[in-house]
FIGULUM-443851 format. One line per field, with one value per atom (N, C-alpha, C): residue number from 1; x, y, z. Coordinates in steps of 0.001 Angstrom, whole numbers. Example, Ala and Ser with C-alpha at 12.3 -4.5 7.8 and 13.67 -1.06 7.14 Angstrom:
<drenmis>
nr = [1_1_1_2_2_2] .
c1 = [13190_12300_13200_12850_13670_12900] .
c2 = [-5690_-4500_-3300_-2250_-1060_30] .
c3 = [7800_7800_7800_7080_7140_7870] .
</drenmis>
This chain:
<drenmis>
nr = [1_1_1_2_2_2_3_3_3_4_4_4_5_5_5_6_6_6_7_7_7_8_8_8_9_9_9_10_10_10_11_11_11_12_12_12_13_13_13_14_14_14_15_15_15_16_16_16_17_17_17_18_18_18_19_19_19_20_20_20_21_21_21_22_22_22_23_23_23_24_24_24_25_25_25_26_26_26_27_27_27_28_28_28_29_29_29_30_30_30_31_31_31_32_32_32_33_33_33_34_34_34_35_35_35_36_36_36_37_37_37_38_38_38_39_39_39_40_40_40_41_41_41_42_42_42_43_43_43_44_44_44_45_45_45_46_46_46_47_47_47_48_48_48_49_49_49_50_50_50_51_51_51_52_52_52_53_53_53_54_54_54_55_55_55_56_56_56_57_57_57_58_58_58_59_59_59_60_60_60_61_61_61_62_62_62_63_63_63_64_64_64_65_65_65_66_66_66_67_67_67_68_68_68_69_69_69_70_70_70_71_71_71_72_72_72_73_73_73_74_74_74_75_75_75_76_76_76_77_77_77_78_78_78_79_79_79_80_80_80_81_81_81_82_82_82_83_83_83_84_84_84_85_85_85_86_86_86_87_87_87_88_88_88_89_89_89_90_90_90_91_91_91_92_92_92_93_93_93_94_94_94_95_95_95_96_96_96_97_97_97_98_98_98_99_99_99_100_100_100_101_101_101_102_102_102_103_103_103_104_104_104_105_105_105_106_106_106_107_107_107_108_108_108_109_109_109_110_110_110_111_111_111_112_112_112_113_113_113_114_114_114_115_115_115_116_116_116_117_117_117_118_118_118_119_119_119_120_120_120_121_121_121_122_122_122_123_123_123_124_124_124_125_125_125_126_126_126_127_127_127_128_128_128_129_129_129_130_130_130_131_131_131_132_132_132_133_133_133_134_134_134_135_135_135_136_136_136_137_137_137_138_138_138_139_139_139_140_140_140_141_141_141_142_142_142_143_143_143_144_144_144_145_145_145_146_146_146_147_147_147_148_148_148_149_149_149_150_150_150_151_151_151_152_152_152_153_153_153_154_154_154_155_155_155_156_156_156_157_157_157_158_158_158_159_159_159_160_160_160_161_161_161_162_162_162_163_163_163_164_164_164_165_165_165_166_166_166_167_167_167_168_168_168_169_169_169_170_170_170_171_171_171_172_172_172_173_173_173_174_174_174_175_175_175_176_176_176_177_177_177_178_178_178_179_179_179_180_180_180_181_181_181_182_182_182_183_183_183_184_184_184_185_185_185_186_186_186_187_187_187_188_188_188_189_189_189_190_190_190_191_191_191_192_192_192_193_193_193_194_194_194_195_195_195_196_196_196_197_197_197_198_198_198_199_199_199_200_200_200_201_201_201_202_202_202_203_203_203_204_204_204_205_205_205_206_206_206_207_207_207_208_208_208_209_209_209_210_210_210_211_211_211_212_212_212_213_213_213_214_214_214_215_215_215_216_216_216_217_217_217] .
c1 = [133240_132591_131905_132062_131454_129515_129026_127939_127268_127978_127158_126030_125865_124570_125221_123776_124479_124414_125371_125151_125574_125696_126949_128082_127634_128873_129701_129155_130180_131166_130779_131011_132059_132187_133115_134177_134100_134938_135579_135248_136305_137022_136157_137467_138476_137837_138992_140173_139811_140639_141573_141383_141969_143215_142678_143616_144776_144395_145134_146077_145596_146827_147506_147173_147967_149166_148350_149479_150195_150116_151190_152211_151723_152657_153580_153181_153850_154849_154308_155547_156505_156300_157459_158102_157622_158904_158835_157873_157531_156184_156171_154589_154814_154979_154901_153657_153498_152761_151485_151220_150251_149590_150110_149542_148640_149353_149046_147435_147467_146242_145234_145695_144514_143965_145146_144362_143068_143495_142882_141707_141439_140316_139220_140525_139496_138554_139297_138799_137233_137566_136752_135028_135822_134294_133783_134388_133899_133296_133679_132729_131709_131881_130417_129415_129996_129222_128450_129303_128479_127607_127595_127010_125568_125427_124353_123818_124646_124062_123169_123637_122779_121630_121669_120347_119572_119787_118652_118312_118841_118518_117347_117525_116254_115632_115987_114565_113322_114327_113791_113054_113302_113069_111560_111720_110864_109494_109840_108999_107834_109068_108123_107344_107746_106741_105368_105303_104568_103577_103806_103081_102223_102960_102309_101162_101519_100701_99102_99924_98280_97662_98085_97203_96599_97239_96512_95474_95340_94865_93995_93881_92740_91931_92253_91566_90686_91021_90052_88851_89127_88513_87217_87966_87170_87239_88351_88756_89727_90374_91328_91227_89983_89726_89714_89624_89189_90256_91057_92720_93833_94812_95789_96973_97664_98851_100113_101050_102281_103317_104640_106023_107017_107127_108220_109972_110902_112036_111975_112303_111839_110213_109339_108179_106945_106135_105014_103843_103022_102044_100741_99889_98247_97341_96782_96207_94464_93898_92238_91082_90647_89781_88530_88399_87712_86135_85500_84252_84042_84840_84531_84796_85851_86096_85056_84290_83653_82161_81358_80362_80040_79417_79619_79220_80468_80713_81036_81469_81495_83011_83263_84933_85089_83865_83117_83275_84450_84758_83647_83175_82541_82805_81743_81805_82050_81902_81784_83276_84391_85564_86178_85606_86447_87420_86971_87681_88872_88647_89783_90702_90527_91225_91978_91375_91921_92764_92773_94020_95035_94908_95890_96527_96146_96328_97093_96561_97150_98355_98814_99776_100762_100257_101235_102027_100929_101136_102138_102219_103084_104377_104553_105916_106280_106720_106787_107730_109109_109893_109493_108378_108000_106829_106749_106053_104941_104369_103170_102966_102658_102563_101083_100189_98699_98743_97875_98385_96610_96263_95283_95430_94422_94723_93073_93298_91757_92029_90978_90855_91124_91305_91606_90305_89426_87998_87947_87799_87734_86604_87038_86115_84424_83705_82045_82170_81733_81423_80936_79753_79519_80016_81504_82150_83871_83912_85195_85626_84378_84716_85212_85405_86089_87162_87035_88615_88553_89343_89582_89917_90779_91349_91505_91906_92027_93099_93961_94823_94325_93387_92574_91619_91091_90180_90909_92194_93128_93521_94448_94484_93389_92294_91033_90734_90564_90405_91503_92538_93587_93878_93414_93752_92302_91227_89978_90378_90783_91159_92393_93347_94293_93095_92382_91663_90727_90177_89326_90122_91381_92545_92969_93399_93937_92619_91698_90320_90277_89932_89548_90324_91695_92689_94051_94165_95538_96395_95977_97548_98283_99330_100264_100341_99751_100192_100861_102103_103727_104233_103743_104219_103578_102679_102032_102266_102494_102023_101036_100356_99353_99562_99391_99697_98483_98901_97905_98839_98401_98740_98246_96689_95565_95417_95706_95351_96540_97841_98829_99943_99261_99667_98759_98153_96891_97776_96814_97155_96065_95479_95012_94768_93920_93509_92360_92379_91205_90130_90458_89324_88446_87863_87016_86548_85150_84625_85389_85391_86671_87882_88283_89882_90204_88921_88909_88743_88070_87354_88576_89310_90571_91468_91741_92617_92161_91066_90251_90479_91821_92036_92760_92818_93813_95039_96096_97454_98081_98823_98992_100530_101515_103248_103881_104116_104776_105938_106931_108557_108946_110404_111577_111518_111548_112079_113358_114360_115500_115710_114676_114311_113620_113283_112383_113372_114344_115405_116276] .
c2 = [-139779_-139268_-140495_-140028_-141454_-141351_-142207_-142247_-143139_-143970_-145016_-144425_-145458_-145087_-144068_-142801_-141712_-141488_-141724_-142056_-141144_-140831_-140183_-141165_-142348_-143391_-143666_-143603_-143531_-142419_-141177_-139761_-139912_-140537_-140625_-141669_-143063_-143890_-143327_-142485_-141828_-140699_-139762_-138914_-139734_-140880_-141831_-142109_-142780_-142866_-142093_-140886_-139918_-139257_-139158_-139255_-140377_-141723_-142726_-142251_-142002_-141843_-140665_-139809_-138677_-138798_-139853_-140385_-141277_-142223_-142834_-142348_-141238_-140538_-139448_-138937_-138502_-139567_-140174_-141572_-141913_-141962_-142671_-141727_-139943_-139312_-138484_-139121_-138978_-138557_-137881_-137576_-137568_-138576_-139491_-139014_-138939_-138650_-139047_-140790_-141358_-141205_-141222_-140703_-139466_-138488_-137314_-137281_-138117_-137982_-139016_-139988_-140677_-139706_-138929_-137728_-137173_-136725_-135791_-136262_-137765_-138187_-138890_-138749_-138657_-137687_-136689_-135293_-134992_-135190_-135052_-135950_-136725_-138125_-137722_-137278_-136285_-135186_-134199_-133059_-133218_-134597_-134727_-135283_-136848_-136799_-135697_-134916_-133707_-132784_-132702_-132017_-133029_-134081_-134973_-134959_-135369_-135168_-133531_-132813_-131142_-131318_-131934_-131946_-133018_-134278_-134929_-134264_-133439_-133020_-131659_-131255_-130141_-130606_-131675_-132593_-132543_-133182_-134392_-133192_-131658_-131243_-130250_-130338_-129788_-131027_-131988_-133139_-133043_-132647_-132358_-131119_-130237_-129323_-129401_-130015_-130805_-131586_-132611_-133290_-132298_-131607_-130783_-129514_-129221_-128389_-129085_-130500_-131376_-131806_-131936_-132015_-130918_-129848_-128712_-128300_-128218_-127904_-128649_-130163_-131141_-131133_-130780_-130472_-129791_-128493_-127294_-127536_-128355_-129201_-130213_-130279_-131655_-132863_-133149_-134162_-135465_-134643_-135361_-137071_-137220_-138714_-139379_-139083_-139687_-139766_-139131_-138977_-139394_-140233_-140671_-140002_-139301_-138349_-138882_-139587_-140282_-139603_-139784_-139277_-140180_-140649_-141709_-141187_-141084_-140760_-139309_-139189_-137785_-138248_-138746_-139426_-138826_-138341_-138273_-138969_-139799_-140686_-140292_-140032_-139844_-140583_-141459_-142318_-142254_-142446_-142146_-143099_-143651_-145033_-144867_-145673_-145457_-145366_-145845_-145464_-143965_-143180_-141823_-141271_-141691_-141127_-141334_-142793_-143180_-143699_-143609_-144143_-145825_-146400_-147971_-148397_-149255_-149900_-148737_-147514_-146459_-145903_-145307_-144695_-143363_-142823_-141409_-140637_-139569_-138910_-137800_-138357_-137733_-136346_-135402_-133746_-133584_-134677_-133949_-134272_-134742_-134908_-133663_-132905_-131683_-130833_-130654_-129649_-130556_-131792_-132534_-132767_-132734_-132904_-132056_-130618_-129366_-129036_-129836_-129335_-130428_-131161_-131807_-131675_-130601_-130158_-128942_-128201_-126725_-127161_-128205_-128408_-128356_-130001_-130011_-128911_-128059_-127191_-125451_-125522_-124670_-125137_-126402_-127106_-127801_-126620_-127168_-127928_-128269_-129045_-130524_-130640_-132281_-132605_-134127_-134374_-135373_-136221_-136791_-137802_-139037_-140783_-140786_-141499_-141443_-142994_-143619_-145643_-145721_-146692_-147420_-148889_-149041_-150087_-150938_-152039_-152920_-153943_-154408_-155820_-157227_-157910_-159363_-160368_-159194_-160350_-160006_-160876_-161141_-160224_-159504_-158407_-159277_-159270_-159517_-159982_-160625_-161024_-159848_-159208_-158195_-156967_-156800_-155591_-156075_-157029_-158032_-156994_-156921_-156000_-155026_-154413_-153093_-152936_-153858_-154100_-155908_-156220_-157449_-157901_-156965_-158132_-156532_-156382_-155478_-154788_-154945_-153943_-152957_-153571_-152387_-151370_-152442_-151112_-150195_-150744_-149560_-148634_-148748_-147891_-146868_-147699_-146542_-145381_-146015_-145313_-144021_-144668_-143577_-142791_-142822_-141959_-141094_-141754_-140850_-139700_-140184_-138989_-137746_-138589_-137412_-136758_-137193_-136210_-134988_-135829_-134716_-133848_-133769_-132543_-132011_-132352_-132305_-130729_-131330_-130389_-129199_-129702_-128833_-127781_-128205_-127242_-127135_-127393_-127302_-127668_-128982_-129490_-130013_-129714_-130094_-131575_-131990_-133154_-133837_-133107_-133665_-134080_-133532_-134142_-135051_-135965_-136588_-137961_-139212_-140308_-141401_-142166_-142785_-144491_-144857_-146347_-146908_-148715_-149351_-150491_-150994_-152080_-152980_-152736_-153731_-154445_-155582_-156223_-156401_-155972_-156338_-156127_-154657_-153818_-153601_-154678_-154513_-154273_-153376_-152892_-153376_-154116_-155162_-156643_-157681_-158438_-158607_-159383_-159297_-160377_-160952_-161789_-161254_-160047_-159751_-158189_-157824_-156757_-155565_-155250_-154190_-153751_-155137_-155243_-154975_-155501_-155556_-153784_-153324_-152016_-151160_-151240_-150390_-150756_-151713_-152346_-151351_-151185_-150357_-148764_-148486_-146901_-146325_-145022_-143932_-143610_-143968_-143222_-142280_-140811_-139953_-139758_-140136_-140061_-138815_-137700_-137030_-136703_-136608_-136837_-135871_-135969_-134731_-135693_-135827_-136911_-137205_-136818_-137634_-138868_-138245_-139355_-140890_-140554_-142104_-142776_-142333_-142913_-144037] .
c3 = [-64385_-63411_-62996_-61115_-60317_-60534_-60750_-61018_-59990_-58808_-57770_-56998_-56346_-55434_-54556_-54301_-53619_-52400_-51759_-49792_-49431_-48026_-47535_-47286_-47064_-46386_-47894_-49229_-50366_-50154_-49920_-49604_-48718_-47670_-46788_-46988_-47836_-48612_-49367_-50056_-51208_-50139_-49408_-48429_-48020_-47124_-46807_-47880_-48870_-49749_-50224_-50598_-50897_-49869_-48715_-47287_-47511_-47802_-47667_-48862_-50136_-51068_-51022_-50483_-49623_-48851_-48254_-47125_-47359_-48109_-49117_-49901_-50819_-50893_-50005_-49195_-47969_-47492_-47207_-46558_-47719_-48625_-49904_-50578_-49768_-50045_-51675_-52412_-53756_-53742_-55034_-55567_-57307_-57509_-58934_-59748_-61040_-61858_-61449_-61274_-61361_-59782_-58944_-58093_-57991_-58003_-58310_-59139_-60206_-60792_-60361_-59146_-58604_-57656_-57066_-55983_-56866_-57946_-59027_-58876_-59436_-60121_-58879_-57763_-55983_-55891_-56143_-55647_-56723_-58119_-58864_-58387_-57744_-57870_-56512_-55533_-54434_-54492_-55433_-55882_-56717_-57538_-58049_-56885_-56486_-55214_-54190_-53628_-53162_-53689_-55262_-55917_-56062_-56445_-56407_-55421_-54006_-52932_-52560_-52529_-52800_-53694_-54883_-55792_-54890_-54311_-53894_-52825_-51917_-50592_-51040_-52313_-52264_-53117_-53915_-54371_-53532_-52319_-51086_-50306_-50102_-49688_-50270_-51803_-52495_-52531_-52239_-52231_-51093_-49556_-48659_-48894_-49734_-49601_-50254_-51447_-52165_-51669_-50625_-49969_-49194_-48614_-47501_-48204_-49342_-49761_-50382_-51091_-51286_-50081_-48739_-47865_-47066_-47325_-46553_-47669_-49016_-49952_-50103_-50121_-50165_-48807_-47521_-46484_-46424_-46990_-47621_-48407_-49364_-50190_-49376_-48227_-47153_-47964_-48853_-49452_-48747_-47658_-47294_-46948_-46834_-46290_-47616_-48821_-49700_-50781_-50240_-51173_-49928_-50410_-49800_-50470_-49809_-49978_-49597_-49954_-49053_-50033_-49180_-49324_-49587_-50404_-50190_-51069_-50241_-50744_-51945_-53186_-53733_-54396_-54198_-54864_-54226_-54687_-53969_-54911_-53648_-54605_-53981_-54619_-54447_-54944_-53958_-54359_-54329_-55219_-55217_-55608_-54195_-54460_-56212_-56733_-58094_-57643_-57008_-56500_-56232_-56297_-55977_-57047_-58059_-59180_-60500_-60448_-61739_-60736_-61373_-61487_-61454_-60986_-60720_-62147_-62550_-63764_-64880_-64852_-65679_-65741_-66885_-66665_-67016_-66547_-66825_-65443_-65495_-64399_-63362_-62389_-61608_-61526_-61823_-61785_-60228_-59627_-57834_-57920_-58582_-58140_-58853_-59387_-59935_-59168_-57567_-57057_-56418_-56232_-56099_-56948_-58051_-59158_-59978_-59261_-59432_-58491_-57638_-56276_-57046_-57533_-57798_-59197_-60234_-61350_-60742_-60005_-59473_-59301_-57902_-57530_-58471_-59458_-60703_-61458_-62121_-62350_-61403_-60562_-59804_-59655_-59899_-59997_-61414_-62433_-63891_-64253_-63116_-63733_-62901_-62499_-61934_-63006_-63225_-63887_-63006_-63863_-63248_-64059_-63422_-64065_-63474_-64072_-63964_-63725_-62981_-62765_-62411_-63298_-62658_-62009_-61152_-60538_-60337_-60326_-60612_-59602_-59340_-58580_-59072_-58940_-59722_-59974_-59554_-60818_-61917_-62664_-64357_-64824_-65908_-66650_-67000_-66775_-66947_-68835_-69044_-70322_-71373_-70581_-71583_-71945_-70821_-70979_-71978_-71942_-72327_-73917_-74964_-76440_-75659_-74956_-74864_-73681_-72767_-71835_-71629_-72679_-72666_-71364_-70883_-69407_-68473_-67234_-66236_-66634_-67363_-67759_-68527_-69434_-70088_-69153_-68737_-67911_-66771_-66755_-65711_-66673_-67700_-68512_-69159_-69468_-69768_-68418_-67002_-66019_-66244_-66249_-65994_-66913_-67984_-69104_-68956_-68646_-68479_-67612_-66464_-65505_-65958_-66410_-67516_-68216_-69025_-70340_-69455_-68254_-67835_-67032_-66597_-66230_-67375_-68252_-69310_-70069_-70067_-70766_-69464_-68276_-68027_-66940_-66558_-65618_-66526_-67850_-68333_-67820_-67868_-67318_-68273_-68550_-69592_-70232_-71083_-71478_-71880_-72061_-72422_-71321_-69835_-68382_-67912_-68481_-68144_-68670_-68124_-68805_-68051_-68862_-68511_-68354_-67310_-67092_-66345_-66481_-65861_-65512_-63862_-63373_-62924_-63982_-63765_-61981_-61743_-60554_-59908_-60444_-59915_-58907_-58441_-57307_-56139_-55926_-54722_-53570_-52765_-51298_-50615_-50670_-49517_-50284_-49735_-49599_-51134_-52259_-52945_-52516_-51412_-50724_-50382_-49868_-49477_-50230_-49924_-50872_-50416_-49473_-48696_-49337_-48908_-49665_-51379_-52310_-53457_-53972_-52753_-53170_-52701_-51986_-51698_-53244_-53698_-54757_-56089_-56034_-57252_-57788_-57529_-57368_-58407_-58597_-59682_-58514_-58662_-58314_-59347_-58513_-59521_-58675_-59789_-59131_-59479_-58592_-59234_-59079_-59427_-59707_-60728_-60368_-61193_-62020_-63204_-64440_-64372_-63568_-63266_-62567_-61230_-60372_-60606_-62161_-62180_-63718_-64126_-64804_-64205] .
</drenmis>
């Protein structure tokens, strides 16, 4: 079964190969078993590739629908300026800066974020075949000494904050825990320079990654 990169160009190449084999068979005036098997194998690969392309198209369309739903519902909650929603291929990314999620130097989710997190949870619940990864991000500053017993590094802080968000959402909105993964990127996926207060503030965030399970394998 063909499992290469799924592209329209690959499909065209396979179709041309089938045509070439058929043409060679016709010119040779024979239909030997080996050539017939080659044609059958290529036909099978084309059919499999067409199915995969169709599935990816459907996933992409649903991904666009999810992103649109999120933007519309966040706008109704007047939270669209605080939350960034992006679609990349068959994945939806939602980014929330930590200063609106947590109090200063805290890991307890602020109740003022309830309506925003409810929008995200409702969207996930409305698409039961999609999973969600919640990732914590930090700036590159070293954890202050008084907090190092609790968080030896930014890895732990990022993980603790993403876990706090997941715990809040599963407790309040019945988000199925089996569909959620908690992650930490620490300071290693910055979106801005850590050389300024503004850049560091942008890097301190929690991201929600909505995906179909098979798309992340």
